[in-house]
C-alpha positions as CSV (number, residue, x, y, z in Angstrom):
1,Q,7.1,-3.2,-15.8
2,V,7.4,0.6,-16.0
3,Q,9.6,2.4,-18.4
4,L,10.7,6.1,-18.0
5,V,11.5,7.8,-21.3
6,E,13.6,11.0,-21.0
7,S,14.5,13.6,-23.5
8,G,15.9,17.1,-23.7
9,G,19.5,16.8,-22.5
10,G,22.3,18.7,-24.2
11,L,25.0,21.4,-24.0
12,V,24.2,24.9,-23.1
13,Q,26.2,28.0,-22.1
14,A,26.0,29.5,-18.6
15,G,23.0,31.7,-18.2
16,G,21.1,29.7,-20.8
17,S,18.0,27.5,-20.6
18,L,17.2,23.9,-21.2
19,G,14.1,21.8,-20.9
20,L,13.8,18.1,-20.0
21,S,10.8,15.8,-20.2
22,C,10.0,12.4,-18.9
23,T,7.1,10.0,-19.5
24,A,6.3,6.9,-17.5
25,S,4.6,4.0,-19.3
26,S,3.6,0.4,-18.7
27,R,1.9,-2.3,-20.7
28,G,-0.6,-2.6,-17.9
29,G,-1.0,1.1,-17.3
30,F,0.7,3.3,-14.8
31,S,-0.3,6.0,-12.3
32,S,2.4,7.6,-10.1
33,S,2.1,9.0,-6.7
34,A,5.2,11.1,-7.3
35,M,7.5,12.0,-10.1
36,G,10.6,14.2,-10.3
37,W,14.2,14.6,-11.2
38,Y,17.5,13.7,-9.6
39,R,21.0,14.4,-10.8
40,Q,24.5,13.0,-10.4
41,A,27.8,14.7,-11.2
42,P,31.1,12.9,-11.6
43,G,32.5,12.1,-8.2
44,K,29.3,13.0,-6.4
45,Q,26.3,11.2,-5.0
46,R,23.0,11.4,-6.7
47,E,21.0,14.3,-5.3
48,L,17.4,15.5,-5.4
49,V,16.6,18.3,-7.9
50,V,12.8,18.4,-7.5
51,T,9.8,16.1,-6.9
52,I,6.1,16.7,-7.5
53,T,3.0,15.1,-6.1
54,A,-0.7,16.0,-6.4
55,G,-0.3,18.7,-3.8
56,N,3.3,19.5,-3.3
57,T,6.6,20.3,-4.9
58,N,10.0,20.0,-3.3
59,Y,12.9,21.8,-4.8
60,A,16.6,21.5,-3.8
61,D,17.8,24.8,-2.4
62,S,20.4,25.0,-5.2
63,V,17.8,25.2,-7.9
64,K,15.0,27.3,-6.3
65,G,14.0,30.2,-8.4
66,R,15.8,28.8,-11.5
67,F,14.2,25.5,-12.2
68,T,10.4,24.8,-12.6
69,I,8.7,21.4,-12.7
70,S,5.3,20.9,-14.3
71,R,3.1,17.8,-14.6
72,D,0.7,16.3,-17.0
73,N,-1.2,13.7,-14.9
74,A,-3.1,12.2,-17.8
75,K,0.1,11.3,-19.6
76,N,2.2,10.5,-16.5
77,T,4.7,13.1,-17.8
78,V,6.8,15.7,-16.0
79,Y,8.8,18.5,-17.5
80,L,11.7,20.4,-16.0
81,Q,12.4,23.9,-17.2
82,M,15.9,25.0,-16.3
83,N,16.8,28.6,-16.5
84,S,19.9,30.6,-15.6
85,L,22.0,27.5,-15.8
86,K,25.3,27.4,-14.0
87,P,28.4,25.2,-14.7
88,E,27.7,23.4,-11.3
89,D,24.4,22.2,-12.8
90,T,26.4,19.9,-15.1
91,A,25.3,16.3,-14.3
92,V,23.4,13.3,-15.6
93,Y,19.8,14.0,-14.9
94,Y,17.6,11.1,-14.0
95,C,13.8,10.9,-14.2
96,Y,12.1,9.4,-11.1
97,A,8.6,7.9,-10.5
98,R,7.0,6.2,-7.6
99,S,4.0,4.0,-8.0
100,W,1.0,3.9,-5.6
101,G,2.3,0.5,-4.5
102,G,5.5,2.1,-3.3
103,N,7.8,0.9,-6.1
104,D,10.5,3.3,-7.4
105,Y,11.5,3.6,-11.1
106,W,14.4,5.4,-12.8
107,G,15.1,6.6,-16.2
108,Q,18.4,5.9,-17.9
109,G,19.6,9.4,-17.5
110,T,20.3,12.3,-19.8
111,Q,23.5,14.4,-19.8
112,V,23.2,18.1,-19.2
113,T,26.4,20.1,-19.7
114,V,26.7,23.8,-18.9
115,S,29.8,25.6,-20.2
116,A,31.3,28.6,-18.5
């Protein structure tokens, strides 16, 4: 079984920055084909923020130029640097990982709140 451990959520003022991290672990070891971040605001559906694979990144248009994802393959860890934050970025952010076997895993979510 895979566990995704997230950290870095919090409260920040508009225009500020915040960093999130997520590590995937398993008793039998784990190697992901993809990792990334999704988010869900109250009253809205969960939406893609960004995903990263060995060769590609895919950012939502709403965060391009402001958010940056990075990856540490050896640790199965991804980091999300969020700059120029806006109130509309307020949401619960969920870490995501996909195994080579095609199974999807989700973190418990971490709250990001951006005040005006």
